[in-house]
Residue frames as a rotation matrix with the C-alpha (Angstrom) as fourth column:
MET 1
-0.881 -0.011 0.474 19.01
-0.165 0.944 -0.285 13.18
-0.444 -0.329 -0.833 -2.59
ALA 2
-0.658 0.653 -0.376 16.32
-0.430 0.085 0.899 11.53
0.619 0.753 0.225 -4.74
ALA 3
-0.094 0.736 0.671 12.99
-0.958 0.116 -0.262 10.56
-0.270 -0.667 0.694 -3.24
ILE 4
-0.975 -0.172 0.138 12.34
-0.148 0.975 0.167 6.83
-0.163 0.142 -0.976 -2.96
GLU 5
-0.367 0.874 -0.320 9.18
-0.677 -0.015 0.736 5.72
0.638 0.486 0.597 -4.71
SER 6
-0.989 0.081 0.124 6.79
-0.043 0.645 -0.763 4.04
-0.141 -0.760 -0.635 -2.29
PRO 7
-0.480 0.875 -0.070 3.23
0.199 0.186 0.962 2.66
0.855 0.448 -0.263 -2.43
CYS 8
-0.697 0.161 -0.698 2.64
0.716 0.122 -0.687 3.54
-0.026 -0.979 -0.201 1.22
ILE 9
-0.213 0.694 0.687 -0.65
0.171 -0.666 0.726 5.35
0.962 0.272 0.023 1.92
LEU 10
-0.749 -0.244 0.616 -0.17
-0.500 -0.402 -0.767 5.50
0.435 -0.882 0.179 5.70
VAL 11
0.533 0.812 0.237 -2.57
-0.823 0.432 0.370 2.64
0.198 -0.392 0.898 6.47
CYS 12
-0.427 -0.848 -0.315 -0.11
-0.673 0.530 -0.515 0.36
0.604 -0.008 -0.797 8.18
SER 13
0.034 0.497 0.867 -2.10
-0.819 0.511 -0.261 -2.67
-0.573 -0.701 0.424 9.19
ILE 14
-0.793 -0.452 -0.407 -1.41
-0.604 0.669 0.433 -6.25
0.077 0.590 -0.804 8.14
ASP 15
0.412 0.879 -0.239 -4.17
-0.863 0.461 0.208 -8.65
0.293 0.120 0.948 7.06
MET 16
-0.096 -0.505 0.858 -3.39
-0.806 0.545 0.230 -11.72
-0.584 -0.669 -0.459 9.16
LYS 17
0.635 0.393 0.666 -4.76
0.006 0.859 -0.512 -14.17
-0.773 0.329 0.543 6.58
THR 18
0.938 -0.232 0.258 -2.80
0.280 0.064 -0.958 -12.95
0.206 0.971 0.125 3.54
GLY 19
0.206 -0.894 -0.397 0.13
0.855 -0.033 0.518 -11.24
-0.476 -0.446 0.758 5.28
TYR 20
-0.360 -0.280 0.890 -0.36
0.783 -0.610 0.125 -8.14
0.508 0.742 0.438 3.12
CYS 21
-0.862 0.048 -0.505 -0.72
0.262 -0.811 -0.523 -4.57
-0.435 -0.583 0.686 4.33
PHE 22
0.115 0.986 0.118 -4.29
0.799 -0.021 -0.601 -3.29
-0.590 0.164 -0.791 3.92
GLY 23
0.503 0.099 -0.859 -2.99
-0.105 -0.979 -0.175 0.00
-0.858 0.178 -0.482 2.59
CYS 24
0.092 -0.607 -0.790 -0.22
-0.909 -0.375 0.182 -0.89
-0.407 0.701 -0.586 0.15
GLY 25
0.890 0.333 -0.311 -0.25
-0.436 0.819 -0.373 -4.66
0.130 0.468 0.874 -0.26
ARG 26
-0.018 -0.965 -0.262 3.36
-0.585 0.223 -0.780 -5.24
0.811 0.139 -0.569 0.79
THR 27
0.546 0.063 -0.835 4.47
0.504 0.772 0.388 -7.88
0.669 -0.633 0.390 3.28
ARG 28
0.958 -0.251 -0.138 6.18
0.010 -0.451 0.892 -6.98
-0.286 -0.856 -0.430 6.55
ASP 29
0.196 -0.947 0.256 9.50
0.672 0.320 0.668 -8.15
-0.714 0.041 0.698 5.11
GLU 30
0.005 -0.145 0.989 9.08
0.933 -0.355 -0.056 -5.98
0.360 0.924 0.133 2.02
ILE 31
0.866 0.335 0.371 8.16
0.181 -0.902 0.391 -2.95
0.466 -0.271 -0.842 4.10
GLY 32
0.802 -0.583 -0.129 11.22
0.102 -0.080 0.992 -3.49
-0.589 -0.808 -0.005 6.31
ALA 33
-0.073 -0.888 0.455 13.58
0.702 0.278 0.656 -3.96
-0.709 0.367 0.603 3.37
TRP 34
0.754 0.541 0.373 12.09
0.626 -0.418 -0.658 -1.23
-0.200 0.730 -0.654 1.16
LEU 35
0.841 -0.428 -0.332 14.88
-0.405 -0.904 0.139 1.32
-0.359 0.018 -0.933 1.63
SER 36
-0.131 -0.958 0.257 17.60
-0.447 0.288 0.847 -1.22
-0.885 -0.004 -0.465 0.84
MET 37
0.311 0.317 0.896 15.89
0.595 0.670 -0.444 -2.57
-0.741 0.671 0.020 -2.30
THR 38
-0.844 -0.528 0.097 17.05
0.371 -0.444 0.815 -1.49
-0.387 0.724 0.571 -5.73
PRO 39
-0.464 0.697 -0.547 14.65
-0.685 -0.674 -0.277 0.69
-0.562 0.246 0.790 -7.74
GLU 40
-0.520 0.242 -0.819 14.08
-0.654 0.503 0.564 -2.25
0.549 0.830 -0.103 -10.09
THR 41
-0.828 0.204 -0.523 13.14
0.426 0.834 -0.350 -4.56
0.365 -0.513 -0.777 -7.22
ARG 42
-0.711 0.598 -0.371 10.78
0.038 -0.495 -0.868 -1.94
-0.702 -0.631 0.329 -5.77
ARG 43
-0.409 0.565 -0.717 9.08
-0.898 -0.390 0.204 -1.51
-0.164 0.727 0.667 -9.15
ALA 44
-0.669 0.139 -0.730 8.70
-0.212 0.906 0.367 -5.30
0.713 0.400 -0.576 -9.49
VAL 45
-0.824 0.396 -0.404 7.04
0.543 0.354 -0.761 -5.48
-0.159 -0.847 -0.507 -6.06
MET 46
-0.585 0.619 -0.524 4.78
-0.335 -0.773 -0.539 -2.51
-0.738 -0.140 0.660 -6.90
ALA 47
-0.605 0.355 -0.713 3.64
-0.726 0.121 0.676 -4.25
0.327 0.927 0.185 -10.09
GLU 48
-0.709 0.292 -0.641 2.29
0.327 0.943 0.068 -7.10
0.624 -0.162 -0.764 -7.94
LEU 49
-0.974 0.202 -0.099 0.45
0.024 -0.344 -0.939 -4.91
-0.224 -0.917 0.330 -5.44
PRO 50
-0.416 0.892 -0.176 -2.91
-0.906 -0.389 0.169 -4.39
0.082 0.230 0.970 -7.23
ALA 51
-0.016 0.391 -0.920 -3.43
-0.302 0.875 0.377 -8.16
0.953 0.285 0.104 -7.50
ARG 52
-0.754 -0.316 -0.576 -2.41
0.422 0.438 -0.793 -8.65
0.503 -0.842 -0.197 -3.88
LEU 53
-0.903 0.414 0.115 -4.85
-0.389 -0.675 -0.627 -6.01
-0.182 -0.611 0.770 -2.64
GLU 54
-0.152 0.872 -0.465 -7.66
-0.793 0.173 0.584 -7.90
0.590 0.458 0.665 -4.37
THR 55
-0.146 0.031 -0.989 -6.95
0.207 0.978 0.000 -10.86
0.967 -0.204 -0.150 -2.07
VAL 56
-0.981 -0.157 0.113 -7.21
-0.061 -0.305 -0.951 -8.90
0.184 -0.939 0.289 1.18
GLU 57
-0.539 0.813 -0.222 -10.49
0.759 0.583 0.292 -10.06
0.367 -0.011 -0.930 2.72
ARG 58
0.568 0.744 -0.351 -11.46
0.823 -0.526 0.215 -6.97
-0.025 -0.411 -0.911 4.61
ARG 59
0.026 -0.493 0.869 -10.55
0.341 -0.813 -0.472 -3.34
0.940 0.309 0.147 4.61
PRO 60
-0.827 -0.324 -0.459 -9.53
0.537 -0.216 -0.815 -1.41
0.164 -0.921 0.353 7.70
ARG 61
0.077 0.950 -0.303 -12.40
0.990 -0.109 -0.089 0.23
-0.117 -0.293 -0.949 9.52
ARG 62
0.103 -0.055 -0.993 -10.99
0.260 -0.962 0.080 3.71
-0.960 -0.267 -0.085 9.43
GLU 63
0.959 0.242 0.144 -11.09
0.216 -0.305 -0.928 5.85
-0.181 0.921 -0.345 6.32
THR 64
0.080 -0.985 0.153 -7.73
0.922 0.131 0.364 6.06
-0.378 0.112 0.919 4.57
ARG 65
-0.251 -0.279 -0.927 -6.15
0.016 -0.959 0.284 9.28
-0.968 0.057 0.245 3.43
ARG 66
-0.988 -0.157 0.016 -6.48
0.008 0.050 0.999 8.17
-0.157 0.986 -0.048 -0.18
SER 67
-0.434 0.893 0.119 -10.18
0.856 0.367 0.364 7.34
0.281 0.259 -0.924 0.14
ARG 68
0.123 0.451 -0.884 -10.86
0.694 -0.676 -0.248 10.56
-0.709 -0.583 -0.396 2.04
LEU 69
-0.576 -0.410 -0.707 -9.21
-0.172 -0.785 0.595 12.67
-0.799 0.464 0.381 -0.67
ALA 70
-0.946 0.272 0.174 -11.13
0.265 0.345 0.901 10.81
0.185 0.898 -0.398 -3.39
ARG 71
-0.114 0.954 -0.276 -14.40
0.993 0.104 -0.051 11.29
-0.020 -0.280 -0.960 -1.50
GLU 72
0.002 0.075 -0.997 -13.70
0.375 -0.925 -0.069 15.00
-0.927 -0.374 -0.030 -0.99
ARG 73
-0.892 -0.328 -0.312 -12.88
-0.168 -0.399 0.901 15.44
-0.420 0.856 0.301 -4.68
ALA 74
-0.726 0.669 0.162 -16.11
0.589 0.483 0.648 13.64
0.355 0.566 -0.744 -5.66
GLU 75
0.069 0.777 -0.626 -18.16
0.939 -0.263 -0.223 15.75
-0.338 -0.572 -0.747 -3.25
GLY 76
-0.289 -0.291 -0.912 -16.63
0.140 -0.955 0.261 18.93
-0.947 -0.052 0.317 -4.63
LEU 77
-0.955 -0.115 0.272 -17.78
0.270 0.032 0.962 18.16
-0.119 0.993 0.001 -8.19
């Protein structure tokens, strides 16, 4: 079975103003439908995510896994 590509970074919290997840930028509907989407549809959504994340007004208060790993890599240099 092939792995399904996903932008999820395990920060599942929705910005109430934009409707986008703080972690990945998807909407609730997109997150719920992700497994049933075609690979092409998933890639199209993922292409929009960087621009969406720029519109999220605040970041979650806790440190994300991605930011923690980046910080640890930077500290190790």
